[in-house]
N, C-alpha and C positions, 0 to 999 in steps of 0.2 A: 910536393906542393898539393894543396887542396883545391879541387875544382868545385867551387861553390855553386856555379850555374848547374852543373850536373847533379849535385846533391839536391838542389831546389827542385829540379825537374823530376827527379826520381822519387823524392820523399815529400817535401813540403808542399808541393803543388797538388798532390793527390786529394780528392774530395774527402776521403776518410780522415786523413791527417788534418785537413782544414777544420773539419767538424770537431775533432778531438781538441785542437788548439783553441777553438772558439769556446768549447765547454770549459776548458781549464781557465781561460780568461774570465768567463762568466762567474766561475766559483771564486776566483780571486777578487773580482769586483764586488761580489756579495759580501765577502769577508771584510773588505775595506769599508763598505757601507755600514756594516755592523760594528766596526771598530776592533775587530779581532786581529787585524794586521795593519801595518802602516806602509805607506808608499816608500819604497826604497829600504824597507826594513829587512831584518835577517831571518824572517819566518816565511815558510812556504805553506800553501794549502795542499795538504796531502790527501790523495784519494786512497782509502784503505784497501779497497779491492783492486787497485791499479787500473780501474776503468774510468777514464777522464769524463765520460759522458754520464756517469752516475753521480749526480750532484745532490743526492739526498743527504739530509743533515747527519744521519747515522754513518755515512760513508766519508764524511769530511773531517779531517783533523788538522789542527795548526801545529806544525812541527818546525824545528830549526832547519834552516837551509842545508847545513852541513850533514845532518843525519838523514834528511829526506832524499837528497840527491845521491846518496851512497847506498840506499836501501835496495834498489833494483839489482845491483851487482851482488850484494850480500844474499838476497833472496835466491838468485840463480845459483850462486855458489853452494848454498845450503841444500838445494835440490840435487845438485850433482853429487854431493858427498853423503847424502842420507841413504840409509839402507833400503 
């Protein structure tokens, strides 16, 4: 069973993670305003350098939800098996 209260207190409540979440939301809102994504759409705002607080236009890419949410696992796996 998942203890959501414990997870919130340990992770989501911390100031760093609140700032990261706010920066992600800000990037999403900007993309919505520019018409790059739609509300409820299947596209995500991807931060190329994996830093959610870096919202420069060069660091933002619009990717499909399926590929964007699997990238972190793939990136870590690639590091583990590379020489």
